N, C-alpha and C positions, 0 to 999 in steps of 0.2 A: 504494500500500500504506500509506503514511504517513497518508493521509486516512482510511482505514478504521480504523487504530489510534486516530486522534484521535476519530473518531465513537464507537468503543467505550469509550474513556476518558471521554468526555463522557456517554455513556449510563450508565456506572457511577456517575459523579459525580452525575448527576441523580437516579438511583434512590436513592443514599445520602442525598442532600439531602432527598428526600421522606420518608425514614425518620427523619432528624434533626429536621426541622421538619414533623411530620405534620399539624398542624392548619391550616397555612397554605400548604404546598406539596403538591400532589397530582398524581400521574400518572393521568389519567382513561383507563380502558380498559374492555374488555367483561367483565372479571372472571375471565377464564381466564389461565392462566400464559403461554400463547403470545401472547395479546392484550396482556398486560402487557409482555412482551419486545418485541413489535413496536411498541407505542406508545412505549416508552422509546427504542428505536433510531431511530424516525422523528422523534421530538422532538429527539434528539441530532443527527440529520442536519440538520434545519432550524436548530437552534442553531448548528452549525458553518458552515452556509451564510450565515446572517445575520452571523456574526462575520467571515467571509471577505470578504463583499461590502459590507456596510453599515458595519461598524466603521471601516474606513479613511477613509470619507467623513466620518463623524461626528467622528473624531479630527482630521481636517484642519480642519473648521470650528470645533472647540472647542479648538484649540491654545492660544489665549491663556488659557483657563480652566485647562488642564493646567499651564501655566507658573505662573499665579497661585497655584494651590493645591498646587504641587509634586507633581502627579500624583494627588492625592486625588480629583480630578474623574473619574478613571477608574471609581470606584465608581458614580457617577451614570450614566455612559455604559453601564456593564455592566448596571445596573438597567434603563435604557431599552431596551437590546437584549434583555434577558430579557422585558420587557413586550411587545416586538415579537414574540418567539417565542410568548408566550402568546396574543397577538392572532391570529397566523397559525394556530395550532393550534386556537383556539377557534371559528373559522369552520367550518361544516359543509361545507367545500369538498371533502373527501375521502370523503364518504359521510354517511348519515343517523345512523350510530352515533356518539355523542359520544366523543371521545378527545383526548388531548393533555396539555398542561401547564396546570395551574390554580393560580394564586396568589391568596390572599385576604388582606385586611388592609391594603392600601394601599402607599404608596411605600416605607416603611421595610422592609417585608417583602420587597419586590423587591430592595432593597439588601442585606439580610441573606442572602437566597437566592443572589444573585449572588456575594457574598463566600464563602459556604459552598461553592458550586459551584467557585469558583476555588481554594479551599484543597484540596478533594478532587481536583481536576484536577492540582494540583502534586504531591500525595502519590502519586497513581496513576501519573503520568508518570515518577516515579522508578523504577518497576518495569516500565514499558512498553518495548517495543523502540524504539530510537533511530532517527532519520532517517539514512539512509545518506549519507555524505559523498562528494562527487564529486571 
């Protein structure tokens, strides 16, 4: 249940980011409301899977840079993971209809988008149901 809440929080954060940075961050869909919702949810699912499986590996290999920059390197790592999500969703692996996340403008726009997504996730998580303690 917690993973579903995380995916929905990420989906809302991605959608809000595409509204805040409209010229550089775009959710590509088929133009219908249902298509938009499905595209945002699938991109959020891929985003969370990348963060669950790839991010720990990248953090392990870049630990010296995390320590050297006092954690600021996490912005670069998050931008790389966002680029990876864009790359995964940009391949027409899931059909001929283009869909997914599209970011234009280069590296700094990936960093800004990752920062805005993280800020929205923190704000939305304040109102989301919490993980049950065991």
